C-alpha positions in Angstrom: 32.7 0.2 -48.4 35.6 -2.2 -48.2 38.8 -0.8 -49.8 40.1 -2.8 -52.9 43.5 -1.0 -52.7 46.2 -3.7 -52.5 48.4 -1.7 -50.1 48.5 -3.2 -46.7 46.6 -1.1 -44.0 47.6 -2.0 -40.4 44.4 -0.4 -39.0 42.1 -2.3 -41.5 41.6 -5.5 -39.4 38.7 -8.1 -39.7 37.5 -7.3 -36.1 36.5 -3.7 -37.2 32.8 -3.1 -37.8 32.7 -0.8 -40.9 28.9 -0.2 -40.6 29.2 1.2 -37.0 28.4 4.8 -36.6 30.5 6.6 -34.1 29.3 9.4 -32.0 30.1 13.0 -33.2 31.9 14.9 -30.5 33.0 18.5 -30.2 36.6 17.5 -30.9 35.7 16.1 -34.3 34.9 19.6 -35.4 38.2 20.4 -36.8 37.7 24.1 -37.4 36.5 24.7 -33.8 34.5 27.7 -34.9 30.7 28.2 -35.1 28.6 27.9 -38.3 28.8 30.8 -40.8 25.1 31.1 -40.9 22.2 30.3 -38.7 19.9 27.4 -39.9 16.2 27.4 -38.6 13.1 25.3 -39.5 9.5 26.1 -38.7 6.7 23.5 -38.4 3.0 24.2 -37.9 1.0 22.0 -35.6 -2.8 21.5 -35.3 -5.0 23.1 -32.6 -5.7 19.8 -30.7 -1.9 19.4 -30.1 -1.6 22.7 -28.3 -2.2 21.4 -24.8 0.1 18.5 -25.1 2.9 20.5 -26.5 2.5 23.1 -23.6 3.0 20.4 -21.1 6.0 18.7 -22.8 7.9 21.7 -24.1 10.2 22.1 -21.2 11.5 18.6 -21.9 12.0 19.3 -25.6 14.0 22.4 -24.8 16.2 20.3 -22.4 16.7 17.5 -25.0 17.8 19.9 -27.7 20.0 22.1 -25.4 22.2 19.1 -25.0 23.1 19.6 -28.7 23.1 23.4 -28.3 20.0 23.9 -30.5 17.3 26.5 -29.6 13.6 25.7 -29.7 10.6 28.2 -29.5 6.9 27.4 -29.2 4.6 30.0 -30.8 0.9 29.6 -29.7 -0.3 32.5 -31.7 0.8 31.3 -35.0 0.6 27.6 -34.0 4.2 26.9 -34.9 7.4 25.4 -33.6 10.8 26.8 -34.5 14.3 25.1 -34.1 17.5 26.9 -35.0 21.3 26.6 -34.5 23.4 28.6 -31.9 26.9 29.8 -31.8 27.8 26.7 -29.7 26.3 24.2 -32.1 29.0 21.8 -33.4 27.2 18.9 -35.1 25.5 19.9 -38.3 23.2 16.8 -38.5 21.5 17.5 -35.1 19.7 20.6 -36.7 18.0 18.1 -39.2 17.3 15.7 -36.3 15.6 18.5 -34.4 13.6 19.5 -37.5 12.4 15.8 -37.6 11.6 15.9 -33.8 9.3 18.8 -34.2 7.6 17.3 -37.2 6.9 14.0 -35.3 5.5 15.9 -32.4 3.1 17.8 -34.9 2.0 14.4 -36.2 0.8 13.2 -32.7 3.9 11.1 -31.9 4.5 11.1 -28.1 7.6 12.9 -26.8 9.4 9.8 -25.2 9.2 8.2 -28.6 9.9 11.2 -30.8 13.2 12.2 -28.8 14.8 8.9 -30.0 15.3 10.5 -33.4 18.3 12.5 -31.9 20.1 9.2 -31.9 22.4 8.5 -34.8 21.0 5.0 -35.6 17.4 6.0 -35.9 15.7 7.9 -38.8 12.2 8.8 -39.5 9.7 9.4 -42.3 6.2 10.9 -42.6 4.3 9.1 -45.5 1.2 10.8 -47.0 -1.5 8.3 -47.8 -4.5 10.5 -48.9 -3.4 10.7 -52.6 -3.8 7.0 -53.4 -7.6 6.9 -53.5 -10.2 9.6 -54.3 -13.1 7.7 -52.7 -13.2 8.5 -49.0 -15.0 5.3 -48.0 -12.3 3.2 -49.7 -9.6 5.2 -48.2 -10.9 4.8 -44.6 -11.2 1.0 -45.2 -7.7 0.6 -46.5 -6.2 2.6 -43.7 -8.2 0.5 -41.1 -6.8 -2.6 -43.0 -3.3 -1.3 -42.3 -3.9 -0.9 -38.6 -5.8 -4.2 -38.3 -8.2 -5.5 -35.7 -7.3 -3.9 -32.4 -3.9 -2.9 -33.9 -2.7 -6.4 -34.4 -1.3 -5.6 -38.0 0.7 -2.7 -36.8 2.2 -4.6 -33.8 3.3 -7.5 -36.2 5.0 -5.0 -38.5 6.7 -3.2 -35.6 8.2 -6.6 -34.3 9.3 -7.7 -37.8 11.0 -4.4 -38.9 12.1 -3.1 -35.5 10.4 0.3 -36.2 7.7 2.5 -34.5 4.5 3.1 -36.6 1.7 5.7 -35.9 -1.3 6.2 -38.2 -2.8 9.6 -37.7 -5.3 11.2 -40.1 -3.9 11.4 -43.7 -0.3 10.4 -42.7 1.7 7.5 -41.3 4.8 8.3 -39.2 7.5 5.7 -39.0 10.8 5.6 -37.0 13.6 3.1 -36.9 16.5 1.9 -38.8 16.9 2.6 -42.5 16.3 -0.9 -43.7 13.1 -1.1 -41.7 11.9 2.2 -43.2 12.5 1.0 -46.6 10.4 -2.2 -46.1 7.6 -0.3 -44.2 7.2 2.2 -46.9 6.6 -0.5 -49.5 4.1 -2.2 -47.2 2.0 1.0 -46.6 2.0 2.0 -50.3 0.8 -1.5 -51.4 -1.9 -1.5 -48.7 -3.2 1.8 -50.1 -3.0 0.2 -53.5 -5.3 -2.6 -52.4 -2.7 -5.2 -51.6 -3.3 -6.7 -48.1 -0.5 -6.3 -45.6 -0.8 -10.0 -44.6 1.2 -11.1 -47.7 4.2 -8.8 -46.7 3.9 -10.1 -43.0 4.3 -13.7 -44.2 7.2 -12.8 -46.4 9.0 -10.9 -43.6 8.5 -13.8 -41.1 10.2 -16.2 -43.6 13.1 -13.8 -44.3 13.5 -13.4 -40.5 13.9 -17.1 -40.0 16.2 -17.5 -42.9 18.5 -14.8 -41.7 19.2 -17.0 -38.6 20.8 -19.6 -40.8 24.4 -18.7 -41.9 24.6 -21.3 -44.6 22.0 -19.4 -46.5 23.8 -16.1 -46.3 25.2 -16.2 -49.8 22.2 -17.8 -51.4 19.0 -16.4 -53.1 15.9 -16.9 -51.0 13.3 -16.8 -53.8 12.6 -20.5 -53.6 11.6 -20.1 -50.0 9.3 -17.0 -50.4 5.6 -17.5 -51.2 4.5 -16.6 -54.6 1.0 -14.8 -54.4 -1.0 -14.8 -57.6 -3.7 -12.1 -58.1 -7.1 -13.6 -58.7 -9.5 -11.7 -60.9 -13.1 -12.0 -59.5 -16.0 -11.3 -61.8 -18.2 -9.0 -59.7 -20.7 -8.3 -62.5 -23.0 -10.8 -63.7 -22.1 -12.4 -67.1 -24.2 -11.3 -70.0 -26.6 -13.8 -71.3 -25.8 -14.7 -74.9 -29.0 -14.0 -76.9 -29.7 -16.1 -80.0 -28.2 -14.3 -82.9 -30.2 -14.3 -86.0 -28.3 -15.1 -89.2 -28.1 -12.0 -91.3 -28.8 -12.6 -95.0 -26.4 -10.9 -97.3 -27.8 -8.3 -99.5 -25.8 -6.1 -101.9 -28.1 -3.2 -101.5 -27.6 -0.7 -98.7 -30.4 -0.2 -96.1 -33.2 2.2 -96.9 -32.4 5.8 -95.9 -34.3 7.1 -93.0 -36.6 10.1 -93.6 -35.4 13.5 -92.2 -37.2 15.6 -89.7 -38.4 17.9 -92.4 -39.8 15.1 -94.5 -41.8 13.8 -91.6 -43.2 17.4 -91.0 -44.2 17.6 -94.7 -46.0 14.2 -94.5 -47.9 15.3 -91.4 -48.6 18.7 -92.8 -46.8 20.6 -89.8 -44.3 22.1 -92.1 -46.9 24.2 -93.8 -48.3 25.7 -90.5 -47.6 29.2 -89.3 -45.7 29.8 -86.1 -48.8 30.8 -84.3 -50.6 27.6 -85.4 -47.5 25.4 -84.4 -47.6 26.9 -80.9 -51.3 26.3 -80.5 -50.8 22.6 -81.7 -47.9 22.1 -79.2 -50.0 23.5 -76.4 -52.8 21.2 -77.3 -50.5 18.2 -77.4 -49.0 19.2 -74.1 -52.5 19.6 -72.5 -53.5 16.2 -73.9 -50.5 14.6 -72.3 -51.2 16.4 -69.0 -54.8 15.0 -69.0 -53.6 11.6 -69.6 -51.2 11.7 -66.8 -53.8 13.3 -64.5 -56.2 10.4 -65.3 -53.6 7.8 -64.5 -52.7 9.5 -61.2 -56.4 9.6 -60.3 -56.8 5.9 -61.1 -53.8 5.2 -59.0 -55.1 7.2 -56.0 -58.5 5.7 -56.3 -57.1 2.2 -55.9 -56.2 3.1 -52.2 -59.9 3.7 -51.4 -61.2 0.3 -52.9 -62.1 -1.9 -50.0 -60.4 -5.3 -50.0 -62.5 -8.4 -49.9 -62.8 -9.6 -46.4 -63.4 -13.2 -45.2 -66.9 -13.5 -43.8 -67.4 -15.7 -40.6 -70.9 -17.2 -40.3 -72.2 -17.8 -36.9 -73.2 -21.5 -36.2 -76.4 -20.4 -34.3 -77.5 -18.3 -37.3 -77.0 -21.3 -39.6 -79.3 -23.3 -37.3 -82.0 -20.7 -37.5 -81.8 -20.5 -41.3 -82.1 -24.3 -41.5 -85.1 -24.3 -39.2 -86.8 -21.7 -41.4 -86.1 -23.7 -44.5 -87.6 -26.8 -43.0 -90.7 -25.0 -42.0 -91.2 -23.5 -45.4 -90.7 -27.0 -46.9 -93.5 -28.3 -44.5 -96.0 -25.5 -45.5 -95.3 -26.1 -49.1 -96.0 -29.9 -48.6 -99.4 -29.1 -47.0 -100.5 -26.6 -49.7 -99.8 -29.3 -52.3 -102.1 -31.8 -50.6 -105.0 -29.2 -50.6 -104.6 -28.6 -54.2 -104.8 -32.3 -54.8 -108.3 -32.3 -53.0 -109.5 -29.4 -55.2 -108.3 -31.2 -58.4 -110.5 -34.2 -57.4 -113.6 -32.1 -57.0 -113.1 -30.2 -60.2 -112.7 -33.5 -62.0 -116.2 -34.6 -60.8 -118.0 -31.2 -61.6 -119.2 -31.2 -65.2 -118.8 -28.3 -67.9 -122.3 -27.2 -67.5 -121.8 -25.8 -64.1 -118.9 -23.7 -65.4 -121.1 -22.2 -68.2 -123.9 -21.6 -65.7 -121.4 -19.5 -63.6 -120.2 -17.4 -66.5 -123.9 -16.5 -67.4 -124.6 -15.3 -63.9 -121.5 -13.1 -64.1 -122.7 -11.5 -67.4 -126.2 -10.8 -66.1 -124.8 -8.9 -63.1 
């Protein structure tokens, strides 16, 4: 912070960068003695990281030895330990070593994780599994943070100058403190169902505005987009039924009968326990019979043959037609014979008929 004391300071000149972090050297340790106590940190790592850590551990030891910090890999317990030695002079480096081990456990590659030993880079591991209980919703929102083929993560990395890695239930981020602050807000909002594209648009505008020195002392609210949350009705609106106008009556509604009153009316109240049980069994059996009959009817439906469309053979049609024609012809011939008989009968007198009857009687 710039000093407000009015006394002139010859070393406080405008060309000095007050935010610059100078490298901590052994000469800066005024006491020159080692730490009073040994500081150590232990971090567990998952089983699938064992092979990678074994192949990279020699490089990890070399990087930490420059700052006089000891590191051990325990494959039996599945843990990594870092601790100070008698030659350690920078107290911050043990915290950086702890972060390095933590990042390696969260699947960050060693060339990227070793950058945490620099003074201008910080890191953070954000847990994202506690924002939603539903697993499917959690997976969708995590995928939304990554974006199609990782495009959303690339955009955030370019805008914030940070490194981002989504692994399981955590997100590991590395970079300057300002970038970490903005990234944490983006990640938390994404898990709260706010799309990262809104933050990306805002960051792009801010990056362009930062290039203009005339806007350095002004507020940028008028340039930033204002996104309003739209409430979408997912459920179908209820249909308003016609309400019947209630007629006012000063009398209260009729009291409903109690269970005991209904039993007295039906006569069940006066039955013994044995008779009640028999009645219950009879009712139960009656219901079972009804259900059985319904099921049998449903099963019988499957065995009813459906109506089929019959196709008549044209040759058979002709044969039927010919037969009908023949019958008609025969019928016509018979009618002609009957006409002849009638003519004969008309000529015969009634006496002949009587004579025939008498002959039959004699026989």
